[in-house]
Every structure is written in C-alpha cells, then in structure tokens.
N, CA, C and O atoms as a GROMACS GRO file, in nm:
protein
  528
    1UNK      N    1  28.221   1.815   6.861
    1UNK     CA    2  28.288   1.886   6.708
    1UNK      C    3  28.470   1.843   6.712
    1UNK      O    4  28.533   1.852   6.607
    2UNK      N    5  28.518   1.812   6.803
    2UNK     CA    6  28.639   1.738   6.800
    2UNK      C    7  28.639   1.582   6.715
    2UNK      O    8  28.732   1.530   6.654
    3UNK      N    9  28.507   1.536   6.736
    3UNK     CA   10  28.526   1.365   6.704
    3UNK      C   11  28.496   1.405   6.493
    3UNK      O   12  28.524   1.327   6.401
    4UNK      N   13  28.455   1.501   6.484
    4UNK     CA   14  28.425   1.538   6.311
    4UNK      C   15  28.520   1.661   6.314
    4UNK      O   16  28.460   1.768   6.307
    5UNK      N   17  28.655   1.667   6.322
    5UNK     CA   18  28.728   1.741   6.316
    5UNK      C   19  28.731   1.780   6.121
    5UNK      O   20  28.711   1.882   6.055
    6UNK      N   21  28.770   1.623   6.083
    6UNK     CA   22  28.819   1.626   5.967
    6UNK      C   23  28.696   1.650   5.843
    6UNK      O   24  28.738   1.660   5.728
    7UNK      N   25  28.510   1.660   5.874
    7UNK     CA   26  28.477   1.681   5.825
    7UNK      C   27  28.462   1.809   5.805
    7UNK      O   28  28.418   1.851   5.698
    8UNK      N   29  28.507   1.918   5.943
    8UNK     CA   30  28.506   2.034   5.950
    8UNK      C   31  28.609   2.079   5.854
    8UNK      O   32  28.594   2.162   5.764
    9UNK      N   33  28.711   2.016   5.883
    9UNK     CA   34  28.835   2.043   5.736
    9UNK      C   35  28.843   2.077   5.634
    9UNK      O   36  28.911   2.162   5.576
   10UNK      N   37  28.687   1.932   5.576
   10UNK     CA   38  28.693   1.914   5.442
   10UNK      C   39  28.592   2.031   5.391
   10UNK      O   40  28.580   2.062   5.272
   11UNK      N   41  28.527   2.085   5.492
   11UNK     CA   42  28.411   2.169   5.419
   11UNK      C   43  28.446   2.313   5.396
   11UNK      O   44  28.418   2.382   5.298
   12UNK      N   45  28.530   2.356   5.536
   12UNK     CA   46  28.656   2.449   5.509
   12UNK      C   47  28.737   2.440   5.392
   12UNK      O   48  28.723   2.513   5.294
   13UNK      N   49  28.818   2.356   5.404
   13UNK     CA   50  28.893   2.368   5.225
   13UNK      C   51  28.781   2.386   5.157
   13UNK      O   52  28.762   2.507   5.166
   14UNK      N   53  28.710   2.348   5.105
   14UNK     CA   54  28.619   2.307   5.036
   14UNK      C   55  28.556   2.440   5.014
   14UNK      O   56  28.481   2.447   4.916
   15UNK      N   57  28.570   2.539   5.080
   15UNK     CA   58  28.489   2.640   5.110
   15UNK      C   59  28.559   2.750   5.078
   15UNK      O   60  28.502   2.858   5.066
   16UNK      N   61  28.710   2.732   5.058
   16UNK     CA   62  28.829   2.808   5.029
   16UNK      C   63  28.879   2.769   4.901
   16UNK      O   64  28.980   2.831   4.866
   17UNK      N   65  28.838   2.690   4.829
   17UNK     CA   66  28.887   2.625   4.704
   17UNK      C   67  28.704   2.689   4.643
   17UNK      O   68  28.673   2.576   4.606
   18UNK      N   69  28.643   2.729   4.627
   18UNK     CA   70  28.547   2.752   4.554
   18UNK      C   71  28.582   2.850   4.417
   18UNK      O   72  28.625   2.963   4.440
   19UNK      N   73  28.562   2.803   4.272
   19UNK     CA   74  28.583   2.888   4.198
   19UNK      C   75  28.457   2.991   4.194
   19UNK      O   76  28.338   2.960   4.186
   20UNK      N   77  28.510   3.109   4.202
   20UNK     CA   78  28.426   3.202   4.212
   20UNK      C   79  28.297   3.151   4.063
   20UNK      O   80  28.180   3.111   4.060
   21UNK      N   81  28.419   3.186   3.945
   21UNK     CA   82  28.311   3.239   3.816
   21UNK      C   83  28.194   3.092   3.827
   21UNK      O   84  28.075   3.115   3.806
   22UNK      N   85  28.238   2.952   3.860
   22UNK     CA   86  28.172   2.807   3.811
   22UNK      C   87  27.997   2.861   3.936
   22UNK      O   88  27.878   2.834   3.925
   23UNK      N   89  28.057   2.921   4.012
   23UNK     CA   90  27.977   2.927   4.152
   23UNK      C   91  27.879   3.053   4.128
   23UNK      O   92  27.766   3.061   4.176
   24UNK      N   93  27.942   3.153   4.043
   24UNK     CA   94  27.829   3.258   3.951
   24UNK      C   95  27.728   3.205   3.827
   24UNK      O   96  27.611   3.242   3.814
   25UNK      N   97  27.806   3.096   3.724
   25UNK     CA   98  27.769   3.058   3.635
   25UNK      C   99  27.641   2.967   3.739
   25UNK      O  100  27.541   2.947   3.669
   26UNK      N  101  27.629   2.926   3.844
   26UNK     CA  102  27.574   2.837   3.857
   26UNK      C  103  27.482   2.875   3.904
   26UNK      O  104  27.377   2.812   3.903
   27UNK      N  105  27.498   2.993   3.962
   27UNK     CA  106  27.372   3.157   4.064
   27UNK      C  107  27.301   3.143   3.957
   27UNK      O  108  27.211   3.060   3.966
   28UNK      N  109  27.313   3.202   3.855
   28UNK     CA  110  27.294   3.234   3.736
   28UNK      C  111  27.182   3.090   3.675
   28UNK      O  112  27.059   3.098   3.675
   29UNK      N  113  27.244   2.995   3.638
   29UNK     CA  114  27.187   2.914   3.585
   29UNK      C  115  27.012   2.895   3.684
   29UNK      O  116  26.899   2.892   3.634
   30UNK      N  117  27.039   2.890   3.786
   30UNK     CA  118  26.941   2.842   3.887
   30UNK      C  119  26.824   2.959   3.895
   30UNK      O  120  26.703   2.942   3.883
   31UNK      N  121  26.892   3.081   3.920
   31UNK     CA  122  26.757   3.204   3.876
   31UNK      C  123  26.680   3.229   3.751
   31UNK      O  124  26.574   3.288   3.735
   32UNK      N  125  26.776   3.156   3.650
   32UNK     CA  126  26.704   3.210   3.519
   32UNK      C  127  26.665   3.068   3.465
   32UNK      O  128  26.658   3.054   3.343
   33UNK      N  129  26.633   2.932   3.574
   33UNK     CA  130  26.547   2.858   3.485
   33UNK      C  131  26.449   2.835   3.457
   33UNK      O  132  26.378   2.894   3.538
   34UNK      N  133  26.380   2.774   3.378
   34UNK     CA  134  26.268   2.771   3.284
   34UNK      C  135  26.149   2.656   3.310
   34UNK      O  136  26.203   2.548   3.286
   35UNK      N  137  26.007   2.634   3.349
   35UNK     CA  138  25.927   2.554   3.379
   35UNK      C  139  25.966   2.448   3.243
   35UNK      O  140  26.008   2.482   3.132
   36UNK      N  141  25.936   2.300   3.295
   36UNK     CA  142  25.971   2.200   3.213
   36UNK      C  143  25.881   2.195   3.107
   36UNK      O  144  25.900   2.160   2.991
   37UNK      N  145  25.764   2.241   3.170
   37UNK     CA  146  25.592   2.249   3.072
   37UNK      C  147  25.584   2.057   3.044
   37UNK      O  148  25.564   1.979   2.950
   38UNK      N  149  25.613   2.051   3.197
   38UNK     CA  150  25.566   1.866   3.176
   38UNK      C  151  25.383   1.844   3.212
   38UNK      O  152  25.317   1.898   3.300
   39UNK      N  153  25.349   1.767   3.130
   39UNK     CA  154  25.185   1.784   3.162
   39UNK      C  155  25.117   1.620   3.206
   39UNK      O  156  25.179   1.537   3.140
   40UNK      N  157  25.060   1.584   3.253
   40UNK     CA  158  25.006   1.433   3.284
   40UNK      C  159  24.901   1.384   3.232
   40UNK      O  160  24.792   1.416   3.279
   41UNK      N  161  24.908   1.304   3.132
   41UNK     CA  162  24.843   1.258   2.982
   41UNK      C  163  24.712   1.244   3.031
   41UNK      O  164  24.732   1.223   3.151
   42UNK      N  165  24.575   1.243   3.009
   42UNK     CA  166  24.499   1.237   3.030
   42UNK      C  167  24.477   1.051   3.003
   42UNK      O  168  24.416   0.976   3.078
   43UNK      N  169  24.537   1.018   2.891
   43UNK     CA  170  24.500   0.908   2.866
   43UNK      C  171  24.658   0.864   2.754
   43UNK      O  172  24.691   0.923   2.651
   44UNK      N  173  24.719   0.758   2.813
   44UNK     CA  174  24.825   0.737   2.764
   44UNK      C  175  24.853   0.680   2.641
   44UNK      O  176  24.854   0.559   2.618
   45UNK      N  177  24.878   0.780   2.552
   45UNK     CA  178  24.870   0.725   2.427
   45UNK      C  179  25.024   0.709   2.375
   45UNK      O  180  25.059   0.613   2.306
   46UNK      N  181  25.106   0.805   2.413
   46UNK     CA  182  25.239   0.795   2.387
   46UNK      C  183  25.300   0.882   2.306
   46UNK      O  184  25.420   0.876   2.281
   47UNK      N  185  25.186   1.008   2.238
   47UNK     CA  186  25.255   1.099   2.221
   47UNK      C  187  25.208   1.193   2.315
   47UNK      O  188  25.116   1.176   2.395
   48UNK      N  189  25.309   1.340   2.294
   48UNK     CA  190  25.314   1.446   2.326
   48UNK      C  191  25.195   1.555   2.292
   48UNK      O  192  25.156   1.583   2.178
   49UNK      N  193  25.152   1.603   2.395
   49UNK     CA  194  25.069   1.724   2.334
   49UNK      C  195  25.143   1.896   2.285
   49UNK      O  196  25.233   1.951   2.349
   50UNK      N  197  25.108   1.926   2.218
   50UNK     CA  198  25.167   2.037   2.162
   50UNK      C  199  25.096   2.161   2.217
   50UNK      O  200  25.119   2.251   2.136
   51UNK      N  201  25.026   2.205   2.308
   51UNK     CA  202  25.018   2.304   2.390
   51UNK      C  203  25.121   2.356   2.396
   51UNK      O  204  25.230   2.319   2.353
   52UNK      N  205  25.083   2.477   2.468
   52UNK     CA  206  25.191   2.612   2.544
   52UNK      C  207  25.137   2.583   2.690
   52UNK      O  208  25.028   2.536   2.722
   53UNK      N  209  25.249   2.625   2.773
   53UNK     CA  210  25.309   2.639   2.881
   53UNK      C  211  25.346   2.744   2.917
   53UNK      O  212  25.451   2.787   2.871
   54UNK      N  213  25.274   2.815   3.007
   54UNK     CA  214  25.316   2.958   3.082
   54UNK      C  215  25.470   2.936   3.134
   54UNK      O  216  25.487   2.843   3.213
   55UNK      N  217  25.555   2.995   3.105
   55UNK     CA  218  25.706   3.021   3.233
   55UNK      C  219  25.711   3.099   3.276
   55UNK      O  220  25.655   3.206   3.248
   56UNK      N  221  25.791   3.070   3.377
   56UNK     CA  222  25.770   3.126   3.510
   56UNK      C  223  25.862   3.302   3.492
   56UNK      O  224  25.965   3.336   3.435
   57UNK      N  225  25.759   3.373   3.570
   57UNK     CA  226  25.807   3.532   3.526
   57UNK      C  227  25.815   3.584   3.640
   57UNK      O  228  25.812   3.706   3.651
   58UNK      N  229  25.828   3.500   3.754
   58UNK     CA  230  25.783   3.621   3.848
   58UNK      C  231  26.004   3.690   3.871
   58UNK      O  232  26.112   3.640   3.840
   59UNK      N  233  25.967   3.804   3.930
   59UNK     CA  234  26.082   3.869   3.927
   59UNK      C  235  26.135   3.900   3.785
   59UNK      O  236  26.257   3.916   3.786
   60UNK      N  237  26.077   3.912   3.659
   60UNK     CA  238  26.126   3.952   3.577
   60UNK      C  239  26.055   4.080   3.512
   60UNK      O  240  25.935   4.105   3.526
   61UNK      N  241  26.169   4.176   3.421
   61UNK     CA  242  26.064   4.238   3.348
   61UNK      C  243  25.996   4.152   3.206
   61UNK      O  244  26.030   4.042   3.163
   62UNK      N  245  25.864   4.267   3.142
   62UNK     CA  246  25.849   4.185   3.029
   62UNK      C  247  25.926   4.144   2.933
   62UNK      O  248  25.890   4.051   2.861
   63UNK      N  249  26.041   4.203   2.916
   63UNK     CA  250  26.094   4.224   2.830
   63UNK      C  251  26.170   4.107   2.817
   63UNK      O  252  26.193   4.043   2.714
   64UNK      N  253  26.203   4.087   2.929
   64UNK     CA  254  26.293   3.943   2.952
   64UNK      C  255  26.223   3.816   2.952
   64UNK      O  256  26.286   3.714   2.980
   65UNK      N  257  26.075   3.808   2.917
   65UNK     CA  258  25.988   3.716   2.984
   65UNK      C  259  25.978   3.638   2.795
   65UNK      O  260  25.939   3.704   2.698
   66UNK      N  261  26.015   3.514   2.789
   66UNK     CA  262  26.045   3.465   2.640
   66UNK      C  263  25.912   3.398   2.632
   66UNK      O  264  25.817   3.419   2.707
   67UNK      N  265  25.918   3.293   2.508
   67UNK     CA  266  25.791   3.270   2.456
   67UNK      C  267  25.790   3.152   2.530
   67UNK      O  268  25.893   3.088   2.550
   68UNK      N  269  25.627   3.104   2.591
   68UNK     CA  270  25.594   2.970   2.635
   68UNK      C  271  25.666   2.843   2.596
   68UNK      O  272  25.714   2.846   2.483
   69UNK      N  273  25.686   2.724   2.672
   69UNK     CA  274  25.749   2.619   2.649
   69UNK      C  275  25.634   2.511   2.574
   69UNK      O  276  25.515   2.538   2.590
   70UNK      N  277  25.655   2.445   2.530
   70UNK     CA  278  25.588   2.356   2.446
   70UNK      C  279  25.569   2.244   2.548
   70UNK      O  280  25.667   2.179   2.586
   71UNK      N  281  25.427   2.215   2.600
   71UNK     CA  282  25.405   2.130   2.669
   71UNK      C  283  25.478   1.975   2.633
   71UNK      O  284  25.477   1.948   2.513
   72UNK      N  285  25.524   1.899   2.701
   72UNK     CA  286  25.554   1.809   2.693
   72UNK      C  287  25.547   1.661   2.792
   72UNK      O  288  25.534   1.671   2.914
   73UNK      N  289  25.557   1.546   2.732
   73UNK     CA  290  25.530   1.359   2.830
   73UNK      C  291  25.615   1.319   2.792
   73UNK      O  292  25.664   1.338   2.681
   74UNK      N  293  25.670   1.225   2.912
   74UNK     CA  294  25.807   1.178   2.920
   74UNK      C  295  25.756   1.087   2.886
   74UNK      O  296  25.635   1.082   2.907
   75UNK      N  297  25.825   0.967   2.816
   75UNK     CA  298  25.705   0.899   2.791
   75UNK      C  299  25.830   0.754   2.836
   75UNK      O  300  25.842   0.660   2.758
   76UNK      N  301  25.913   0.760   2.969
   76UNK     CA  302  26.020   0.650   2.982
   76UNK      C  303  25.965   0.652   3.098
   76UNK      O  304  25.888   0.733   3.150
   77UNK      N  305  26.019   0.535   3.141
   77UNK     CA  306  25.981   0.473   3.300
   77UNK      C  307  26.092   0.585   3.391
   77UNK      O  308  26.206   0.616   3.360
   78UNK      N  309  26.032   0.618   3.480
   78UNK     CA  310  26.086   0.733   3.584
   78UNK      C  311  26.072   0.689   3.718
   78UNK      O  312  25.958   0.668   3.759
   79UNK      N  313  26.161   0.673   3.786
   79UNK     CA  314  26.198   0.688   3.916
   79UNK      C  315  26.207   0.764   3.995
   79UNK      O  316  26.320   0.795   4.030
   80UNK      N  317  26.084   0.830   4.063
   80UNK     CA  318  26.149   0.945   4.143
   80UNK      C  319  26.175   0.991   4.293
   80UNK      O  320  26.094   1.024   4.380
   81UNK      N  321  26.339   0.981   4.296
   81UNK     CA  322  26.364   0.923   4.466
   81UNK      C  323  26.455   1.076   4.523
   81UNK      O  324  26.545   1.137   4.465
   82UNK      N  325  26.387   1.104   4.659
   82UNK     CA  326  26.417   1.169   4.730
   82UNK      C  327  26.442   1.145   4.926
   82UNK      O  328  26.376   1.050   4.968
   83UNK      N  329  26.508   1.204   5.013
   83UNK     CA  330  26.522   1.187   5.123
   83UNK      C  331  26.403   1.275   5.147
   83UNK      O  332  26.356   1.367   5.081
   84UNK      N  333  26.361   1.213   5.277
   84UNK     CA  334  26.266   1.279   5.359
   84UNK      C  335  26.319   1.411   5.432
   84UNK      O  336  26.234   1.480   5.487
   85UNK      N  337  26.429   1.445   5.437
   85UNK     CA  338  26.517   1.567   5.487
   85UNK      C  339  26.532   1.677   5.419
   85UNK      O  340  26.571   1.788   5.456
   86UNK      N  341  26.494   1.633   5.305
   86UNK     CA  342  26.525   1.716   5.168
   86UNK      C  343  26.351   1.787   5.139
   86UNK      O  344  26.268   1.777   5.048
   87UNK      N  345  26.356   1.847   5.246
   87UNK     CA  346  26.172   1.919   5.193
   87UNK      C  347  26.151   1.984   5.097
   87UNK      O  348  26.061   1.965   5.015
   88UNK      N  349  26.229   2.064   5.098
   88UNK     CA  350  26.203   2.124   4.930
   88UNK      C  351  26.230   2.051   4.816
   88UNK      O  352  26.153   2.084   4.726
   89UNK      N  353  26.304   1.971   4.785
   89UNK     CA  354  26.311   1.869   4.669
   89UNK      C  355  26.178   1.779   4.704
   89UNK      O  356  26.097   1.770   4.613
   90UNK      N  357  26.150   1.716   4.818
   90UNK     CA  358  26.005   1.670   4.850
   90UNK      C  359  25.952   1.707   4.787
   90UNK      O  360  25.935   1.620   4.701
   91UNK      N  361  25.885   1.823   4.754
   91UNK     CA  362  25.812   1.914   4.697
   91UNK      C  363  25.801   1.905   4.613
   91UNK      O  364  25.689   1.859   4.591
   92UNK      N  365  25.871   1.927   4.506
   92UNK     CA  366  25.910   1.978   4.416
   92UNK      C  367  25.944   1.809   4.308
   92UNK      O  368  25.970   1.801   4.188
   93UNK      N  369  25.932   1.729   4.383
   93UNK     CA  370  25.919   1.586   4.273
   93UNK      C  371  25.774   1.520   4.292
   93UNK      O  372  25.716   1.449   4.211
   94UNK      N  373  25.715   1.572   4.453
   94UNK     CA  374  25.601   1.527   4.415
   94UNK      C  375  25.528   1.645   4.361
   94UNK      O  376  25.413   1.608   4.339
   95UNK      N  377  25.545   1.784   4.326
   95UNK     CA  378  25.476   1.833   4.210
   95UNK      C  379  25.508   1.785   4.114
   95UNK      O  380  25.420   1.781   4.028
   96UNK      N  381  25.646   1.725   4.077
   96UNK     CA  382  25.652   1.649   3.930
   96UNK      C  383  25.604   1.534   3.925
   96UNK      O  384  25.517   1.533   3.837
   97UNK      N  385  25.611   1.460   3.962
   97UNK     CA  386  25.539   1.337   4.033
   97UNK      C  387  25.400   1.399   3.957
   97UNK      O  388  25.396   1.404   3.834
   98UNK      N  389  25.267   1.454   4.057
   98UNK     CA  390  25.157   1.491   3.972
   98UNK      C  391  25.188   1.592   3.843
   98UNK      O  392  25.131   1.700   3.824
   99UNK      N  393  25.273   1.543   3.773
   99UNK     CA  394  25.268   1.605   3.634
   99UNK      C  395  25.278   1.448   3.535
   99UNK      O  396  25.230   1.448   3.421
  100UNK      N  397  25.326   1.354   3.576
  100UNK     CA  398  25.373   1.278   3.534
  100UNK      C  399  25.252   1.112   3.471
  100UNK      O  400  25.150   1.057   3.511
  101UNK      N  401  25.316   1.102   3.397
  101UNK     CA  402  25.187   0.910   3.347
  101UNK      C  403  25.213   0.864   3.515
  101UNK      O  404  25.315   0.897   3.576
  102UNK      N  405  25.098   0.780   3.577
  102UNK     CA  406  25.126   0.732   3.659
  102UNK      C  407  25.129   0.538   3.670
  102UNK      O  408  25.130   0.448   3.753
  103UNK      N  409  25.130   0.560   3.524
  103UNK     CA  410  25.202   0.438   3.520
  103UNK      C  411  25.297   0.379   3.465
  103UNK      O  412  25.315   0.257   3.464
  104UNK      N  413  25.376   0.474   3.408
  104UNK     CA  414  25.507   0.469   3.398
  104UNK      C  415  25.607   0.560   3.494
  104UNK      O  416  25.715   0.595   3.446
  105UNK      N  417  25.564   0.605   3.660
  105UNK     CA  418  25.638   0.695   3.705
  105UNK      C  419  25.634   0.606   3.893
  105UNK      O  420  25.541   0.538   3.935
  106UNK      N  421  25.700   0.623   3.932
  106UNK     CA  422  25.756   0.549   4.110
  106UNK      C  423  25.772   0.709   4.172
  106UNK      O  424  25.805   0.808   4.106
  107UNK      N  425  25.747   0.704   4.284
  107UNK     CA  426  25.771   0.803   4.334
  107UNK      C  427  25.857   0.778   4.499
  107UNK      O  428  25.770   0.755   4.583
  108UNK      N  429  25.933   0.777   4.534
  108UNK     CA  430  25.983   0.697   4.612
  108UNK      C  431  26.013   0.797   4.731
  108UNK      O  432  26.067   0.900   4.692
  109UNK      N  433  25.984   0.788   4.906
  109UNK     CA  434  26.037   0.886   4.968
  109UNK      C  435  26.134   0.780   5.068
  109UNK      O  436  26.093   0.678   5.123
  110UNK      N  437  26.261   0.829   5.073
  110UNK     CA  438  26.313   0.753   5.164
  110UNK      C  439  26.355   0.800   5.290
  110UNK      O  440  26.408   0.909   5.310
  111UNK      N  441  26.330   0.716   5.369
  111UNK     CA  442  26.383   0.747   5.549
  111UNK      C  443  26.572   0.733   5.539
  111UNK      O  444  26.645   0.650   5.484
  112UNK      N  445  26.598   0.843   5.612
  112UNK     CA  446  26.717   0.828   5.640
  112UNK      C  447  26.781   0.794   5.778
  112UNK      O  448  26.733   0.873   5.860
  113UNK      N  449  26.874   0.704   5.841
  113UNK     CA  450  26.919   0.669   5.952
  113UNK      C  451  27.063   0.738   5.969
  113UNK      O  452  27.153   0.734   5.885
  114UNK      N  453  27.069   0.806   6.104
  114UNK     CA  454  27.184   0.861   6.135
  114UNK      C  455  27.269   0.788   6.235
  114UNK      O  456  27.232   0.761   6.349
  115UNK      N  457  27.456   0.741   6.152
  115UNK     CA  458  27.498   0.678   6.258
  115UNK      C  459  27.585   0.760   6.341
  115UNK      O  460  27.614   0.878   6.316
  116UNK      N  461  27.627   0.691   6.442
  116UNK     CA  462  27.710   0.791   6.540
  116UNK      C  463  27.851   0.835   6.481
  116UNK      O  464  27.932   0.877   6.563
  117UNK      N  465  27.890   0.829   6.337
  117UNK     CA  466  27.963   0.914   6.324
  117UNK      C  467  27.914   1.026   6.240
  117UNK      O  468  27.989   1.089   6.165
  118UNK      N  469  27.782   1.052   6.254
  118UNK     CA  470  27.717   1.186   6.170
  118UNK      C  471  27.702   1.148   6.041
  118UNK      O  472  27.651   1.220   5.956
  119UNK      N  473  27.746   1.031   6.020
  119UNK     CA  474  27.704   1.047   5.865
  119UNK      C  475  27.567   0.966   5.849
  119UNK      O  476  27.518   0.885   5.927
  120UNK      N  477  27.527   1.005   5.742
  120UNK     CA  478  27.380   0.921   5.715
  120UNK      C  479  27.362   0.822   5.578
  120UNK      O  480  27.432   0.827   5.477
  121UNK      N  481  27.257   0.739   5.603
  121UNK     CA  482  27.248   0.630   5.493
  121UNK      C  483  27.147   0.560   5.463
  121UNK      O  484  27.086   0.484   5.538
  122UNK      N  485  27.122   0.588   5.341
  122UNK     CA  486  26.937   0.478   5.339
  122UNK      C  487  26.931   0.406   5.403
  122UNK      O  488  27.030   0.342   5.440
  123UNK      N  489  26.808   0.385   5.444
  123UNK     CA  490  26.776   0.250   5.539
  123UNK      C  491  26.705   0.182   5.463
  123UNK      O  492  26.680   0.072   5.512
  124UNK      N  493  26.649   0.205   5.340
  124UNK     CA  494  26.602   0.126   5.242
  124UNK      C  495  26.677   0.151   5.054
  124UNK      O  496  26.605   0.162   4.955
  125UNK      N  497  26.846   0.155   5.052
  125UNK     CA  498  26.908   0.128   4.978
  125UNK      C  499  26.901   0.057   4.890
  125UNK      O  500  26.926   0.082   4.772
  126UNK      N  501  26.843  -0.097   4.966
  126UNK     CA  502  26.880  -0.244   4.897
  126UNK      C  503  26.740  -0.268   4.855
  126UNK      O  504  26.730  -0.313   4.741
  127UNK      N  505  26.663  -0.254   4.899
  127UNK     CA  506  26.522  -0.218   4.822
  127UNK      C  507  26.506  -0.102   4.678
  127UNK      O  508  26.454  -0.129   4.570
  128UNK      N  509  26.560   0.014   4.715
  128UNK     CA  510  26.538   0.003   4.588
  128UNK      C  511  26.639   0.014   4.490
  128UNK      O  512  26.624   0.080   4.387
  129UNK      N  513  26.787  -0.076   4.531
  129UNK     CA  514  26.852  -0.130   4.372
  129UNK      C  515  26.754  -0.259   4.342
  129UNK      O  516  26.722  -0.275   4.225
  130UNK      N  517  26.707  -0.347   4.434
  130UNK     CA  518  26.609  -0.459   4.385
  130UNK      C  519  26.498  -0.438   4.319
  130UNK      O  520  26.428  -0.518   4.257
  131UNK      N  521  26.488  -0.332   4.335
  131UNK     CA  522  26.303  -0.272   4.281
  131UNK      C  523  26.322  -0.203   4.136
  131UNK      O  524  26.252  -0.206   4.035
  132UNK      N  525  26.461  -0.132   4.173
  132UNK     CA  526  26.462  -0.027   4.064
  132UNK      C  527  26.483  -0.114   3.915
  132UNK      O  528  26.488  -0.053   3.808
   0.00000   0.00000   0.00000
C-alpha cells in the first residue's frame, strides 16, 4: 500500500471531487440506453436493412417503451479492441462483432501485463498500431 500512496491519494481526491449532477446524468444515460439495432448483413451490399429491431424493455413499464429502432448496418471498417480483464466489455464487443460484417470488422482481445509499479500496459500495443 505504501508504494501506491500517490495512486490511493489520486483516487481519494477523485472520489471527493465528483460532480453529483454529472454522475447522476451518466447513471441516467446508462440506465435508459437502447439497443443500437445493428444487424449482420447476409450479403455485403452496402445498403441498410430497414426492418425494425425490438428495443430493450427490461425493467420498464409498457408506457415507457418506445417504438422499435430501425435495424442498421455499419458500412465502414471497424476495429473492436478490448482487454482480457474487461470481461463484461469483452462479452459486449463479442456480441457486437457477431452483428457486424466480417469483411470489414476486426476483433482484437489484448492481453495485459502487470509491471512492478502496479500499472498495466498493452502487451500488443505496437502490433495494434502497426496493423490498424
């Protein structure tokens, strides 16, 4: 603990200086987020499908549920990068990768290496920068 005193002090200061209204807005945006409505195209045609996707309704009253979002296809090259320790993010990006066109999407799971100072770094950062 003594070797990370500056890190502990930083996080303590951060916790004391959080703006409650900004935090409330962030939490509200997270709770009320909706599905992006992405679909994986059967054939890469470069056009969007206009069907409707169901929106997230968990924990909401029927009067709070809006209209379904139109399904869409991302038509640009995409590189989804996550770390191996971010398990929830890894699952979310793996799900998103399943909805993307495999011809234009790369999914990279990066392994982290811990240093003695307690900081983490990408072990494959150079590879990502070169190949991206």
